[in-house]
N, C-alpha and C positions, 0 to 999 in steps of 0.2 A: 310704326305707322304703316298701315296696310291699305294700298289702293286696290279696289275690288273690280273684277271684271263684271260684266252684266250677269247678275245672279239674283233673280227676283221671284218672290212668290206672291207678294201683296203690294208691290210698288213702293215708291218713296224710299228706295234704298239709300243708305247714307255712306258716303265715301269721301275722303278716307276715314278710317277709324283708328283709334290708338289702343294698343294693348300695353297697359302699364303694370309693372310688377313691383311690389313693395315688400322687401324683407323686413317684416314688422318686429318679430321676435325670433328666437331660434326655433320655436315650435309653431309660429304662425306666419303664414304667407298670405298677402292680399294680391289678387290680380284682377284688373278691371278693364273692360272694353267700353270705350265711350267715344262720342263725337267731339273732336277737338274744336270744331267751329261753332257749336251751338250748345248752350246749356240745356240739359234735360233734367227731369225730376230725379232727385236722389233721396233716399230715405234719410231723414234728419237724425241720424245716429252716428256720432263721431267715435270711431274706433281707432285710437292712435297706438302705435307701438314705438319703443325706444329706437328701433332701427338697428339692424345687425349687418355684418358683412357676410358674403357668401361662405367664407370659411367657418364662421360660427354656426351657420344655420344647419338644421338637421334634414334639410331638403335640398335638392338641386334642381335647377330650372334649365330646360333646353328649348331653344327656338330654332327649328331647322332652317338651314341657310336659304332654302327656297320658300320659306314662310308657310309651308304646308302643315307643319305640326308644332304644337305647343305641348311640352311634356314636363311633368313634375315627378321626381323620384324620391324615395326615401333613401337618404345617403347611406345609412348603415347596412341596408339589405339590397339596395338596387331595385326594390319593387316599384313598378310604375304606378303611381297613385292617380295620375290624371294624364290623359292623352287626347287632345282635341285635334281632329283633322280639320284644319281651318277652311277647307273647301266647303265644309258643311255648315259654316257660320253664316247666319243671316243677321243683318243689322239694319232694319228699316224703321220708319217712324213708329209704326204700331205692330211690329212683329220682330222679335229678337229670338234667335234660336242658336243653341250651341250643344254639341254632343261630345261626350267623353267616354272612354273605356273606364271600367273600374276593375281592380285586381281580383275581385271574387264576387260571387252571388250573395254573400252575406251582407245585405244592405238593410239598414234600419232607419226609421225616421219618417220625414215628410208628413207633417200633420196639418190640419186636423181631419182625420177620416176614421171611419170604423174599419180597422184592419182585422182580417181573420187571424193573422199571426203577427208577431213582432217582426220576424224576418220576412222580408217581402218576397212575393212571387215575382220573378223577373221575366215572366213569359208575356212580353208586350202588354204590360199593365200600365194604364195612365191614371195619375192622380191629379185632380184640379185643385187649385188653392185660391180661395177668394172667400172672405168671411161671410157666412150665411146663417141666419137664424132658422135652422131646421133640425128636427130630431135625427139622431144618428141613423144613417142608411148606408149600406155598403157602397163604397166608392164615391159617396157624396162629399162635397166640400162643406165643412161644418163651421162651428163658431170661431175657431182660431186658425191662424196661419203660421206654419213653422217650416220655411223652406230650407231645412237642414237635414243632412243625412249622416249616418255613420257607416263606415264599411270596415268589416273585419277581414284583414288580408289572409292569404293562405297559411302564413306562419303565425297567425294569431295576433300580430300587431294590429292596431286599429288607428284609423284617422277619421276626421269629420270635415264636412264642407257646408258652409252657409252661403246661400245666394241672397245677398241683401237687396231685395227688390220687393216693393209692396204692391205692384200691379197684379191684376188677375193673371194667373200663370198655370202651367201644368208641366208635369215631368213624366216621361215614358221610360219604363224599365225594360230593357231588352236582354235576351239571353246571351249575348256575345261574351261577357256581360257589359252592357253600356247603359248610359243615361242620356236622355235628350231633354234639355230644359227649353221651355218656350215661355216668353212673357210678352205682354202687349204694350209695354211702356218702360220708362226709366232707362237704366243702363244695366249691363251685366257686371255685377260687382261681387266677386267671390272671395271668401276667406277659407283657407285650408288650415286645419288644426292637426298637429302631428301625433298627438297621444304620447306614447304608443299603447297605453291601456285604455279601454273604454272610459274608465273613470277619469283619467287625465285628459282625454278628449273633452269630456263635459266640463272639467275644471277650466280648461283653456277657452272653451266656448263661452262660459259665463263670465270669465275674466274680461272677454272682449265685449259682450253685449250688455253686461251688468249682472251682478249677482242677485239672486232673489233676496228680499229683505228677510231679516230674522223674524219669524212669525211670533206673535204674542203667545206665551205659554198656554194660556187658556184656549187659544184657537186650535190647538192640537187635540183638544178633548172631544167628547161625544156630542154631536150636534143633532138637533131635531128641526126638521124643516118640512113644510108642506104648503101647497096652495089650496085654500078652501077651508080654513078653520071657520071663517064666516063671522065669528063673534068672539069677544073676550071670554064669555062663559065656556064656550067649547074649548078654548085654549086652557082655561083654568082646570077644567076636567082632565085634560090631557096631562098637564103638569102633575095633578094629583095622582093620576093613574101611574105615571112613571115612578112617582115616589112610592106608591102602594106596592108595586112589583119590584121595587129596589133596582130599577134599571139605571145604570150609570149615565149621567146626563149633565153636560156642562154648559151648553149653549142653546139658546132658543132663537130661531129665525122667524122673521115676520115677512110674509110674501105680500103682494099688492092688496090683499083684502084688508090690511090694517088701515089703508088710506081712505080718505073721504072721496068716494067716486073715482078711485084710482088716480088721484091727483098727487103728484110728487110733493113732498114737504108739507103734507097735511096728515091728520089721522081722523078716522071715522068716530065722531063724538057720540054717535048713537050705538052702533054695534060694538064699538071698542071703547065705550065710555070707561074712564078709569085706567086707560092704558099707561099713562105716565107713571102712576102710582104702582101699577102692577110690575112695570119694568124695574122700578127702584127696589121693590120687594124681592124680586128674583135676584137682583144684584146683591142685596143684603144677605141672601142665602148662598152667596158664592157662585151664582150663575151669571152668564153674560148674554147680552142681547145683540142681535144683528138685524138691521132693518134693510129692506130692499129699496133701491132708488133706480128708476128708469131714466134714460136720457131724453125722452121726448116730453114736451110740455104743451098742454092744451092751450090754444089761443082763444077759445070761445067762451070763457067764463064772463060773467057780468063785469064790465069795466070797474076797476077799483076794488075787486074782491080777491084777485089771485096774484099775490106778490111775485111768485116765481116767474110768471110770464111777463108781468109789467116791468120788473127790474131787468129781465133779460132783453126785453124790447128796448128799454131805455139805454142799455149798455151795448146793444148791437152784437149779441153773442151767437146768432143763429147761423147754420149752414144756409147759404143763399141759392137761389136759382141761377141759371147760366148768366143772367144779367149782372150778377155780383151784388145786387141791391135788395131785391125782394126775397124774404125768407122762403125756403122750401117748405111746402105744406103737405103733410101726409096724414095717415091715420094709424093710431096705435091703441093702447089700453084706455086712455082717458076719453071721456065723452067729447064729441065735437072733433075738430081737426087739430093736429099737433105740429109744432115746429121742433127743430133739432139743434141742440147746442153744438158748437164747433169747438172741441177741446184743444185744437191746435192754436186757437186764438188766446193770447194772454188775458184779454178781457173776460173770456169765458171762465178761465181759471179763478179770477177774482169773484165773479158772479157765483160760481159753484161753491167756492170756499165759504163765502158769506152765508149762503143758504144752508149749507151743511152745519155751520156753527149755530145759526139761529134754530135749526131743527133740534140740535143737541141740547139747547136750553129747554125744549119742550119734552122731547123723548130722549132720555139719557142713554143713548145707544153706545155700544162698545165697538161695533164694526159696521161697515156698510157693504151690502151685497150689490155690486153694480152689474146690472143685467141688460139684455136687449141691445148691447152696444156693438152690433155688427156693422153699422147701425140697422136696427130692425124697423120696418115700416110694413103695414098690412096691405100694401098695394104694390103694383109693379111701377116703381118710380113715383114721384110726387105728382100732385095735380098741376096741370091737366094731362099728365103723361109726358114721355120723353120725346124731344124733337128728333126728327129723322136726320141724324148726322153721324159722322165716322167716330165721334167720341162715344156716343150712346150705342151705336151699332158698328163696332170695329170690323175691319175686313176678316180678322181671325178672332173667334171667341174661344178661349181655352175650354178644356173639358170640365165645365162646371155644370151644376144642376140647371136644367131648362135651357142651357146655353144662353142665359140671359144675365147681363150685368146689373139690371135694375130690379129683378124679381125680389120682392120682400125687402127692398131697400130704396135708396134715392137714385135719381138719374146720374150717370157718370159725369155729365157736364155741369152738375151743381158745383158751386164754388165754396172752398174752405180757405181759411187764412193761408194755408200752405200751398194752395193750388187746386186743381180740379179734383173732384171726388173720384174721378177715374184713377188718379194716382194715390189718393189718401184713404180710400174706402177701408182697406184692411188694417189701417193704422188707427181707426176710430177708438176701439177699446183700449189700445196701447196708450193713446194720448189722454184717455180719461183716467187711467190708472194712477199716474203720478200725482195729479192735482188731488185726487181722492185720498191717496195715501198721506 
């Protein structure tokens, strides 16, 4: 329990804070800093370990008597893997920062960005993390968020560290070598994986966060995908051409042009007339079909004509405005204005599952391509714009594109089942994945 002296950058400092260390397995250590007096948002991912004693663990933890340093070492070599000078720790309501030394400059990870090299440049480089629908651009925060790094130590042992925090955040790599993590919400919740090989670091990491599922065998084959076939005739010519030139080809994807006016759970009965039969025929020839589904649903169709919207409205599945009652309205691919399903809500899971099953009866797809789930919106925040408050415009905005939390997405003070979009934004795609699977 650490009582802090006045140390403030953005106000609303929290004191005391607790540093809790959990010896989860012999190769996995969890340490977290949190406010003992008030619950703050935490990522809803339970990572439990059997628990081990200090003797069994492959790491040792030291907390200096004057509380100025928190250190983790590899027991077998004495290499210091983590050393945080706690004088540099900030823990306030909307700004949390911690710095640590790393044992070498061989640092990898921190996604999703366009990195010039796998091994990071440590010359005061900052990467922002906040999911954003934008084409890859150097140093821009992209579609996914992976606040995890691996460091290869001078003697070639490796370890990995996860910061389990879903708020907008950034990390600065410095030549000391050291790392500075900043986030604007939640708590500081770290998991350290001991390796000692890069492969075993990844195995320990996926054991904690969940293994990837075993992919269907066909999904490892050659896939053909493009936006803009425009009609079934063009698609048929494409398939014939692939066959003519004997190009190996296992899976056909269908982008938003297969839909009627870009409406989810429909198909264009004019330009793609005969699509259900075509998909069955491809399947008979040993190929598989993957259809795209976007997470936004137009609300402006004629009443009684668009089931996806009306069922969702009835079941109350949308992300709401800050009032927690009225649905957030933005613009995306479909005509008119769109609302956004909140996949953290169990009702949404029911709604989505039902519509996917009904679509399967019409188009016998084998896979679903879930797209635009950053979540993407073609405006800066929903209509009529984001209110001027500290959630939408925090005192510190991490190093993300446009320094805007609402650009191409919803306002941070929108409400989801799990809490403010401010906290859950980067979990949108993650929460959509399991119900879809």
